[in-house]
VEXPA-998393 format. One record per residue: x, y, z of N, C-alpha, C in turn; residue in three letters. Coordinates in pm, 1 decimal, always signed. Example, Ala and Ser with C-alpha at 12.3 -4.5 7.8 and 13.67 -1.06 7.14 Angstrom:
<sites>
<site n_east="+1319.0" n_north="-569.0" n_up="+780.0" ca_east="+1230.0" ca_north="-450.0" ca_up="+780.0" c_east="+1320.0" c_north="-330.0" c_up="+780.0" resn="ALA"/>
<site n_east="+1285.0" n_north="-225.0" n_up="+708.0" ca_east="+1367.0" ca_north="-106.0" ca_up="+714.0" c_east="+1290.0" c_north="+3.0" c_up="+787.0" resn="SER"/>
</sites>
This chain:
<sites>
<site n_east="+82.3" n_north="-118.9" n_up="+0.0" ca_east="+0.0" ca_north="+0.0" ca_up="+0.0" c_east="+86.9" c_north="+125.5" c_up="+0.0" resn="MET"/>
<site n_east="+204.8" n_north="+116.5" n_up="+62.4" ca_east="+294.2" ca_north="+232.0" ca_up="+65.0" c_east="+345.8" c_north="+264.5" c_up="-74.0" resn="ASP"/>
<site n_east="+368.5" n_north="+160.2" n_up="-153.9" ca_east="+418.2" ca_north="+183.6" ca_up="-289.6" c_east="+311.8" c_north="+253.0" c_up="-373.9" resn="LYS"/>
<site n_east="+187.0" n_north="+215.8" n_up="-352.5" ca_east="+78.9" ca_north="+277.9" ca_up="-427.8" c_east="+66.7" c_north="+425.4" c_up="-389.6" resn="VAL"/>
<site n_east="+78.1" n_north="+454.1" n_up="-261.0" ca_east="+72.4" ca_north="+593.0" ca_up="-216.5" c_east="+188.5" c_north="+673.6" c_up="-273.7" resn="ARG"/>
<site n_east="+306.6" n_north="+614.4" n_up="-273.9" ca_east="+422.8" ca_north="+684.1" ca_up="-328.4" c_east="+405.6" c_north="+707.8" c_up="-478.2" resn="ALA"/>
<site n_east="+351.3" n_north="+609.1" n_up="-548.4" ca_east="+329.8" ca_north="+624.4" ca_up="-692.3" c_east="+225.7" c_north="+732.4" c_up="-719.7" resn="ALA"/>
<site n_east="+119.2" n_north="+735.0" n_up="-641.7" ca_east="+17.1" ca_north="+837.4" ca_up="-660.2" c_east="+70.9" c_north="+976.3" c_up="-627.4" resn="LEU"/>
<site n_east="+154.2" n_north="+984.2" n_up="-523.6" ca_east="+214.1" ca_north="+1113.3" ca_up="-489.4" c_east="+304.7" c_north="+1161.3" c_up="-603.0" resn="ALA"/>
<site n_east="+382.1" n_north="+1071.9" n_up="-661.3" ca_east="+469.1" ca_north="+1108.4" ca_up="-772.7" c_east="+386.5" c_north="+1150.4" c_up="-893.9" resn="ALA"/>
<site n_east="+275.9" n_north="+1082.2" n_up="-916.6" ca_east="+188.2" ca_north="+1116.7" ca_up="-1028.2" c_east="+129.5" c_north="+1256.6" c_up="-1008.7" resn="LEU"/>
<site n_east="+80.9" n_north="+1284.4" n_up="-890.3" ca_east="+24.2" ca_north="+1416.4" ca_up="-862.5" c_east="+129.6" c_north="+1526.0" c_up="-874.6" resn="LEU"/>
<site n_east="+249.3" n_north="+1499.2" n_up="-826.4" ca_east="+357.1" ca_north="+1596.7" ca_up="-838.4" c_east="+389.4" c_north="+1623.3" c_up="-984.9" resn="LEU"/>
<site n_east="+394.6" n_north="+1517.8" n_up="-1064.7" ca_east="+421.5" ca_north="+1534.6" ca_up="-1207.5" c_east="+314.1" c_north="+1615.3" c_up="-1277.8" resn="GLY"/>
<site n_east="+188.9" n_north="+1589.1" n_up="-1242.8" ca_east="+78.8" ca_north="+1663.7" ca_up="-1304.0" c_east="+84.8" c_north="+1810.7" c_up="-1262.8" resn="VAL"/>
<site n_east="+109.2" n_north="+1836.3" n_up="-1135.2" ca_east="+116.4" ca_north="+1974.8" ca_up="-1089.2" c_east="+231.6" c_north="+2049.8" c_up="-1154.9" resn="LEU"/>
<site n_east="+345.5" n_north="+1984.0" n_up="-1169.5" ca_east="+460.7" ca_north="+2050.3" ca_up="-1230.8" c_east="+441.1" c_north="+2072.5" c_up="-1380.3" resn="LEU"/>
<site n_east="+362.6" n_north="+1986.5" n_up="-1445.2" ca_east="+341.9" ca_north="+2004.5" ca_up="-1588.8" c_east="+249.3" c_north="+2121.4" c_up="-1618.2" resn="SER"/>
<site n_east="+167.1" n_north="+2162.4" n_up="-1521.0" ca_east="+75.5" ca_north="+2272.4" ca_up="-1543.6" c_east="+128.7" c_north="+2406.3" c_up="-1494.9" resn="PHE"/>
<site n_east="+244.8" n_north="+2408.2" n_up="-1435.7" ca_east="+297.7" ca_north="+2534.7" ca_up="-1387.1" c_east="+350.5" c_north="+2616.2" c_up="-1503.8" resn="THR"/>
<site n_east="+342.7" n_north="+2745.8" n_up="-1491.7" ca_east="+390.4" ca_north="+2835.5" ca_up="-1596.5" c_east="+542.3" c_north="+2846.6" c_up="-1587.4" resn="ALA"/>
<site n_east="+609.7" n_north="+2852.1" n_up="-1700.5" ca_east="+754.9" ca_north="+2867.8" ca_up="-1695.7" c_east="+792.3" c_north="+3004.1" c_up="-1640.4" resn="PRO"/>
<site n_east="+900.8" n_north="+3006.9" n_up="-1567.6" ca_east="+948.0" ca_north="+3131.4" ca_up="-1507.7" c_east="+1030.6" c_north="+3205.8" c_up="-1612.2" resn="VAL"/>
<site n_east="+994.2" n_north="+3328.9" n_up="-1634.6" ca_east="+1066.1" ca_north="+3410.7" ca_up="-1732.5" c_east="+1153.5" c_north="+3508.9" c_up="-1656.6" resn="VAL"/>
<site n_east="+1282.2" n_north="+3502.2" n_up="-1683.1" ca_east="+1375.4" ca_north="+3593.3" ca_up="-1617.0" c_east="+1368.2" c_north="+3729.0" c_up="-1685.2" resn="ALA"/>
<site n_east="+1372.4" n_north="+3832.8" n_up="-1605.6" ca_east="+1368.0" ca_north="+3968.3" ca_up="-1660.6" c_east="+1502.7" c_north="+4000.6" c_up="-1724.2" resn="ALA"/>
<site n_east="+1496.8" n_north="+4051.6" n_up="-1844.7" ca_east="+1619.0" ca_north="+4087.2" ca_up="-1915.3" c_east="+1670.5" c_north="+4219.8" c_up="-1860.2" resn="ALA"/>
<site n_east="+1801.8" n_north="+4232.1" n_up="-1844.2" ca_east="+1855.5" ca_north="+4359.2" ca_up="-1795.3" c_east="+1829.9" c_north="+4469.8" c_up="-1897.1" resn="PRO"/>
<site n_east="+1814.9" n_north="+4589.4" n_up="-1848.6" ca_east="+1788.1" ca_north="+4703.1" ca_up="-1936.3" c_east="+1908.8" c_north="+4727.1" c_up="-2026.5" resn="ALA"/>
<site n_east="+1879.9" n_north="+4758.4" n_up="-2151.5" ca_east="+1986.7" ca_north="+4781.8" ca_up="-2247.7" c_east="+2053.1" c_north="+4915.3" c_up="-2217.3" resn="ALA"/>
<site n_east="+2182.9" n_north="+4915.4" n_up="-2225.5" ca_east="+2258.5" ca_north="+5036.9" ca_up="-2200.9" c_east="+2282.0" c_north="+5104.1" c_up="-2335.6" resn="VAL"/>
<site n_east="+2237.6" n_north="+5225.3" n_up="-2347.8" ca_east="+2253.1" ca_north="+5298.0" ca_up="-2473.8" c_east="+2382.1" c_north="+5379.0" c_up="-2468.1" resn="ALA"/>
<site n_east="+2462.6" n_north="+5362.3" n_up="-2570.5" ca_east="+2587.1" ca_north="+5438.2" ca_up="-2580.6" c_east="+2568.0" c_north="+5539.4" c_up="-2692.5" resn="VAL"/>
<site n_east="+2580.8" n_north="+5664.2" n_up="-2658.4" ca_east="+2563.7" ca_north="+5768.2" ca_up="-2760.4" c_east="+2697.0" c_north="+5838.5" c_up="-2780.9" resn="THR"/>
<site n_east="+2719.6" n_north="+5872.6" n_up="-2903.8" ca_east="+2840.4" ca_north="+5948.4" ca_up="-2936.2" c_east="+2797.7" c_north="+6073.5" c_up="-3009.5" resn="THR"/>
<site n_east="+2871.6" n_north="+6176.6" n_up="-2990.6" ca_east="+2842.7" ca_north="+6302.6" ca_up="-3057.7" c_east="+2913.5" c_north="+6302.7" c_up="-3192.3" resn="GLN"/>
<site n_east="+2834.8" n_north="+6315.5" n_up="-3298.0" ca_east="+2891.3" ca_north="+6323.1" ca_up="-3432.7" c_east="+2884.1" c_north="+6467.7" c_up="-3479.0" resn="ALA"/>
<site n_east="+2980.5" n_north="+6510.5" n_up="-3554.3" ca_east="+2973.4" ca_north="+6647.6" ca_up="-3606.2" c_east="+2851.8" c_north="+6663.4" c_up="-3697.4" resn="PRO"/>
<site n_east="+2796.8" n_north="+6782.4" n_up="-3700.4" ca_east="+2675.7" ca_north="+6808.7" ca_up="-3778.0" c_east="+2695.7" c_north="+6781.9" c_up="-3925.7" resn="ALA"/>
<site n_east="+2816.9" n_north="+6796.8" n_up="-3976.6" ca_east="+2840.7" ca_north="+6774.4" ca_up="-4118.4" c_east="+2838.4" c_north="+6625.8" c_up="-4154.2" resn="SER"/>
<site n_east="+2855.1" n_north="+6536.4" n_up="-4054.3" ca_east="+2859.0" ca_north="+6393.3" ca_up="-4082.4" c_east="+2720.3" c_north="+6332.4" c_up="-4095.1" resn="ALA"/>
<site n_east="+2616.8" n_north="+6399.0" n_up="-4046.4" ca_east="+2481.4" ca_north="+6344.9" ca_up="-4052.0" c_east="+2422.1" c_north="+6375.8" c_up="-4188.4" resn="VAL"/>
<site n_east="+2373.0" n_north="+6271.1" n_up="-4255.4" ca_east="+2311.5" ca_north="+6289.3" ca_up="-4385.6" c_east="+2163.5" c_north="+6318.3" c_up="-4368.2" resn="LEU"/>
<site n_east="+2107.6" n_north="+6389.4" n_up="-4460.9" ca_east="+1968.3" ca_north="+6430.7" ca_up="-4451.2" c_east="+1873.7" c_north="+6311.6" c_up="-4465.3" resn="VAL"/>
<site n_east="+1896.6" n_north="+6219.6" n_up="-4556.4" ca_east="+1805.6" ca_north="+6106.8" ca_up="-4582.4" c_east="+1836.4" c_north="+5983.1" c_up="-4499.8" resn="GLY"/>
<site n_east="+1926.8" n_north="+5992.2" n_up="-4405.6" ca_east="+1966.9" ca_north="+5875.4" ca_up="-4327.7" c_east="+1861.9" c_north="+5842.3" c_up="-4221.6" resn="GLN"/>
<site n_east="+1825.5" n_north="+5713.5" n_up="-4215.2" ca_east="+1729.7" ca_north="+5668.3" ca_up="-4115.0" c_east="+1799.4" c_north="+5568.9" c_up="-4022.9" resn="GLN"/>
<site n_east="+1759.2" n_north="+5568.2" n_up="-3899.5" ca_east="+1818.7" ca_north="+5473.4" ca_up="-3805.6" c_east="+1750.2" c_north="+5337.7" c_up="-3822.2" resn="THR"/>
<site n_east="+1825.6" n_north="+5230.4" n_up="-3813.0" ca_east="+1765.3" ca_north="+5097.1" ca_up="-3828.3" c_east="+1677.0" c_north="+5064.1" c_up="-3707.4" resn="PRO"/>
<site n_east="+1587.3" n_north="+4969.3" n_up="-3726.9" ca_east="+1499.3" ca_north="+4925.3" ca_up="-3618.2" c_east="+1583.8" c_north="+4864.7" c_up="-3506.5" resn="ALA"/>
<site n_east="+1544.9" n_north="+4883.3" n_up="-3380.2" ca_east="+1627.4" ca_north="+4835.7" ca_up="-3269.4" c_east="+1636.8" c_north="+4683.0" c_up="-3259.2" resn="PRO"/>
<site n_east="+1545.5" n_north="+4610.6" n_up="-3317.3" ca_east="+1550.1" ca_north="+4465.2" ca_up="-3310.9" c_east="+1427.0" c_north="+4406.2" c_up="-3376.1" resn="GLY"/>
<site n_east="+1413.8" n_north="+4275.8" n_up="-3368.4" ca_east="+1298.1" ca_north="+4212.7" ca_up="-3432.4" c_east="+1168.4" c_north="+4250.9" c_up="-3360.0" resn="PRO"/>
<site n_east="+1062.9" n_north="+4259.9" n_up="-3435.5" ca_east="+932.3" ca_north="+4291.1" ca_up="-3378.9" c_east="+856.8" c_north="+4160.0" c_up="-3364.8" resn="VAL"/>
<site n_east="+815.3" n_north="+4129.8" n_up="-3243.7" ca_east="+745.0" ca_north="+4004.7" ca_up="-3216.6" c_east="+596.7" c_north="+4034.8" c_up="-3207.7" resn="ILE"/>
<site n_east="+522.1" n_north="+3963.4" n_up="-3288.7" ca_east="+377.1" ca_north="+3980.2" ca_up="-3288.3" c_east="+319.5" c_north="+3910.9" c_up="-3165.2" resn="ASP"/>
<site n_east="+239.4" n_north="+3979.0" n_up="-3084.5" ca_east="+182.0" ca_north="+3915.6" ca_up="-2964.6" c_east="+95.8" c_north="+3794.2" c_up="-2997.0" resn="PRO"/>
<site n_east="+31.9" n_north="+3793.2" n_up="-3112.5" ca_east="-50.3" ca_north="+3677.4" ca_up="-3151.0" c_east="+38.8" c_north="+3555.0" c_up="-3173.1" resn="ALA"/>
<site n_east="+154.5" n_north="+3573.5" n_up="-3235.4" ca_east="+247.1" ca_north="+3461.6" ca_up="-3255.5" c_east="+298.1" c_north="+3409.9" c_up="-3122.2" resn="ASP"/>
<site n_east="+326.9" n_north="+3500.9" n_up="-3030.6" ca_east="+375.1" ca_north="+3462.9" ca_up="-2898.1" c_east="+267.8" c_north="+3382.7" c_up="-2824.1" resn="ASN"/>
<site n_east="+144.1" n_north="+3426.3" n_up="-2835.1" ca_east="+33.4" ca_north="+3357.0" ca_up="-2768.4" c_east="+14.4" c_north="+3217.4" c_up="-2827.1" resn="GLU"/>
<site n_east="+23.3" n_north="+3205.9" n_up="-2959.8" ca_east="+10.5" ca_north="+3073.8" ca_up="-3024.1" c_east="+122.9" c_north="+2981.1" c_up="-2980.2" resn="ARG"/>
<site n_east="+243.3" n_north="+3033.7" n_up="-2969.2" ca_east="+356.4" ca_north="+2951.7" ca_up="-2925.6" c_east="+335.5" c_north="+2904.4" c_up="-2782.5" resn="ALA"/>
<site n_east="+285.1" n_north="+2992.4" n_up="-2695.9" ca_east="+257.6" ca_north="+2951.9" ca_up="-2557.7" c_east="+148.1" c_north="+2846.0" c_up="-2551.5" resn="ASN"/>
<site n_east="+46.1" n_north="+2857.1" n_up="-2636.9" ca_east="-60.5" ca_north="+2757.3" ca_up="-2639.9" c_east="-7.3" c_north="+2622.2" c_up="-2685.0" resn="GLN"/>
<site n_east="+77.7" n_north="+2621.5" n_up="-2787.5" ca_east="+136.6" ca_north="+2495.2" ca_up="-2834.2" c_east="+221.7" c_north="+2430.8" c_up="-2725.2" resn="ARG"/>
<site n_east="+299.3" n_north="+2512.9" n_up="-2656.1" ca_east="+385.6" ca_north="+2461.4" ca_up="-2550.9" c_east="+302.6" c_north="+2400.9" c_up="-2438.0" resn="LYS"/>
<site n_east="+195.2" n_north="+2468.9" n_up="-2400.6" ca_east="+106.9" ca_north="+2418.7" ca_up="-2295.7" c_east="+40.8" c_north="+2288.7" c_up="-2339.8" resn="THR"/>
<site n_east="-2.7" n_north="+2283.5" n_up="-2464.8" ca_east="-66.3" ca_north="+2161.9" ca_up="-2517.0" c_east="+32.7" c_north="+2045.8" c_up="-2514.4" resn="LYS"/>
<site n_east="+156.7" n_north="+2070.6" n_up="-2553.5" ca_east="+258.0" ca_north="+1965.6" ca_up="-2551.1" c_east="+282.5" c_north="+1916.0" c_up="-2409.3" resn="ASN"/>
<site n_east="+284.4" n_north="+2007.4" n_up="-2312.5" ca_east="+305.2" ca_north="+1967.4" ca_up="-2173.0" c_east="+190.3" c_north="+1880.3" c_up="-2124.0" resn="LYS"/>
<site n_east="+68.2" n_north="+1915.5" n_up="-2161.9" ca_east="-48.1" ca_north="+1836.1" ca_up="-2120.1" c_east="-41.5" c_north="+1697.3" c_up="-2181.7" resn="VAL"/>
<site n_east="-7.8" n_north="+1689.3" n_up="-2309.4" ca_east="+0.3" ca_north="+1559.6" ca_up="-2377.0" c_east="+106.7" c_north="+1472.6" c_up="-2311.6" resn="VAL"/>
<site n_east="+222.8" n_north="+1527.6" n_up="-2284.8" ca_east="+330.3" ca_north="+1451.3" ca_up="-2221.3" c_east="+290.0" c_north="+1408.5" c_up="-2080.5" resn="VAL"/>
<site n_east="+221.7" n_north="+1495.4" n_up="-2007.5" ca_east="+175.4" ca_north="+1460.3" ca_up="-1873.2" c_east="+75.6" c_north="+1346.7" c_up="-1874.3" resn="GLY"/>
<site n_east="-17.3" n_north="+1349.4" n_up="-1969.6" ca_east="-117.3" ca_north="+1242.3" ca_up="-1980.2" c_east="-50.0" c_north="+1110.4" c_up="-2017.3" resn="VAL"/>
<site n_east="+42.5" n_north="+1115.4" n_up="-2110.6" ca_east="+113.8" ca_north="+992.4" ca_up="-2149.4" c_east="+192.8" c_north="+937.8" c_up="-2031.3" resn="ILE"/>
<site n_east="+258.5" n_north="+1023.5" n_up="-1956.0" ca_east="+333.9" ca_north="+978.1" ca_up="-1838.9" c_east="+241.1" c_north="+915.4" c_up="-1735.3" resn="ALA"/>
<site n_east="+124.3" n_north="+974.6" n_up="-1715.4" ca_east="+28.7" ca_north="+920.3" ca_up="-1618.8" c_east="-20.7" c_north="+783.0" c_up="-1663.4" resn="ALA"/>
<site n_east="-49.7" n_north="+768.4" n_up="-1792.0" ca_east="-95.3" ca_north="+639.0" ca_up="-1844.0" c_east="+12.7" c_north="+533.0" c_up="-1826.9" resn="ILE"/>
<site n_east="+136.5" n_north="+568.0" n_up="-1858.7" ca_east="+245.9" ca_north="+471.1" ca_up="-1842.4" c_east="+264.4" c_north="+432.8" c_up="-1695.7" resn="LEU"/>
<site n_east="+250.4" n_north="+528.3" n_up="-1605.4" ca_east="+262.8" ca_north="+498.9" ca_up="-1463.2" c_east="+153.5" c_north="+402.7" c_up="-1418.0" resn="LEU"/>
<site n_east="+31.8" n_north="+424.3" n_up="-1465.2" ca_east="-78.5" ca_north="+334.3" ca_up="-1429.5" c_east="-51.8" c_north="+194.5" c_up="-1483.1" resn="VAL"/>
<site n_east="-0.9" n_north="+183.6" n_up="-1604.2" ca_east="+30.1" ca_north="+52.0" ca_up="-1661.7" c_east="+136.7" c_north="-18.7" c_up="-1578.7" resn="ILE"/>
<site n_east="+240.2" n_north="+53.5" n_up="-1537.9" ca_east="+347.5" ca_north="-7.1" ca_up="-1458.1" c_east="+295.0" c_north="-53.9" c_up="-1322.7" resn="VAL"/>
<site n_east="+217.6" n_north="+29.3" n_up="-1255.0" ca_east="+164.5" ca_north="-8.2" ca_up="-1123.6" c_east="+70.2" c_north="-127.1" c_up="-1136.6" resn="VAL"/>
<site n_east="-13.9" n_north="-125.6" n_up="-1237.1" ca_east="-108.1" ca_north="-236.1" ca_up="-1259.2" c_east="-32.8" c_north="-365.8" c_up="-1290.1" resn="TRP"/>
<site n_east="+69.5" n_north="-357.8" n_up="-1373.1" ca_east="+149.1" ca_north="-476.6" ca_up="-1406.3" c_east="+220.5" c_north="-532.9" c_up="-1285.0" resn="GLY"/>
<site n_east="+271.7" n_north="-447.1" n_up="-1199.9" ca_east="+338.9" ca_north="-495.9" ca_up="-1078.6" c_east="+241.1" c_north="-564.0" c_up="-984.2" resn="ARG"/>
<site n_east="+119.8" n_north="-510.5" n_up="-975.0" ca_east="+21.3" ca_north="-573.9" ca_up="-886.4" c_east="-17.0" c_north="-711.3" c_up="-940.1" resn="SER"/>
<site n_east="-29.3" n_north="-723.4" n_up="-1071.1" ca_east="-60.7" ca_north="-854.0" ca_up="-1130.7" c_east="+53.9" c_north="-951.6" c_up="-1106.0" resn="ILE"/>
<site n_east="+177.4" n_north="-906.9" n_up="-1125.5" ca_east="+292.6" ca_north="-994.5" ca_up="-1100.8" c_east="+298.2" c_north="-1037.9" c_up="-955.2" resn="ARG"/>
<site n_east="+268.1" n_north="-946.7" n_up="-863.2" ca_east="+271.0" ca_north="-980.7" ca_up="-720.4" c_east="+164.9" c_north="-1085.9" c_up="-688.4" resn="ARG"/>
<site n_east="+46.6" n_north="-1072.5" n_up="-746.0" ca_east="-59.8" ca_north="-1170.8" ca_up="-722.9" c_east="-21.5" c_north="-1307.1" c_up="-778.9" resn="LYS"/>
<site n_east="+36.7" n_north="-1309.5" n_up="-898.5" ca_east="+78.8" ca_north="-1436.9" ca_up="-958.7" c_east="+188.9" c_north="-1502.2" c_up="-876.0" resn="ARG"/>
<site n_east="+284.5" n_north="-1419.3" n_up="-829.0" ca_east="+394.2" ca_north="-1472.0" ca_up="-749.3" c_east="+341.2" c_north="-1531.3" c_up="-618.1" resn="ARG"/>
<site n_east="+247.7" n_north="-1463.8" n_up="-556.5" ca_east="+190.4" ca_north="-1513.8" ca_up="-431.1" c_east="+112.0" c_north="-1641.2" c_up="-456.2" resn="LYS"/>
<site n_east="+38.0" n_north="-1646.0" n_up="-564.3" ca_east="-40.7" ca_north="-1764.6" ca_up="-597.6" c_east="+51.1" c_north="-1884.9" c_up="-623.1" resn="LYS"/>
<site n_east="+159.3" n_north="-1862.1" n_up="-695.8" ca_east="+250.6" ca_north="-1973.8" ca_up="-726.1" c_east="+325.3" c_north="-2019.9" c_up="-600.8" resn="SER"/>
<site n_east="+358.7" n_north="-1925.2" n_up="-511.4" ca_east="+426.7" ca_north="-1966.3" ca_up="-387.6" c_east="+329.3" c_north="-2040.5" c_up="-295.4" resn="SER"/>
<site n_east="+201.9" n_north="-2001.9" n_up="-294.7" ca_east="+102.4" ca_north="-2073.0" ca_up="-215.2" c_east="+82.2" c_north="-2214.3" c_up="-270.5" resn="ASP"/>
<site n_east="+82.0" n_north="-2232.1" n_up="-400.7" ca_east="+65.5" ca_north="-2363.4" ca_up="-460.9" c_east="+186.3" c_north="-2452.1" c_up="-429.3" resn="GLN"/>
<site n_east="+304.2" n_north="-2391.9" n_up="-428.1" ca_east="+424.3" ca_north="-2468.5" ca_up="-397.9" c_east="+424.5" c_north="-2516.3" c_up="-253.5" resn="ALA"/>
<site n_east="+362.3" n_north="-2437.8" n_up="-162.9" ca_east="+355.1" ca_north="-2478.0" ca_up="-22.9" c_east="+243.5" c_north="-2577.0" c_up="+2.7" resn="LYS"/>
<site n_east="+154.2" n_north="-2594.1" n_up="-94.5" ca_east="+46.7" ca_north="-2691.2" ca_up="-80.4" c_east="-80.2" c_north="-2632.9" c_up="-20.8" resn="GLY"/>
<site n_east="-99.3" n_north="-2505.3" n_up="-30.2" ca_east="-219.7" ca_north="-2442.7" ca_up="+25.0" c_east="-333.2" c_north="-2445.9" c_up="-71.0" resn="LYS"/>
</sites>
């Protein structure tokens, strides 16, 4: 009975951990370095490049949904495999006990 409790506790822990949100570390603030250029060096038609890639919030949300779905699928598969293992061990234990009882003549 203790093994069953331990297996159920491990199963519950696995399920709880699979549903937790990933921790996102805050990125340090970017340090801007500015230099003074002479006025004659600046061109009239010059544009500054974009600071970095633009991430669409809809794409980010879809990626988070896919990741969550994958975690749920993996959690369900792990739970099913755990149930199969526990069930198989209980069957083996019953067969072993039955065969040892037959050997003793009970």
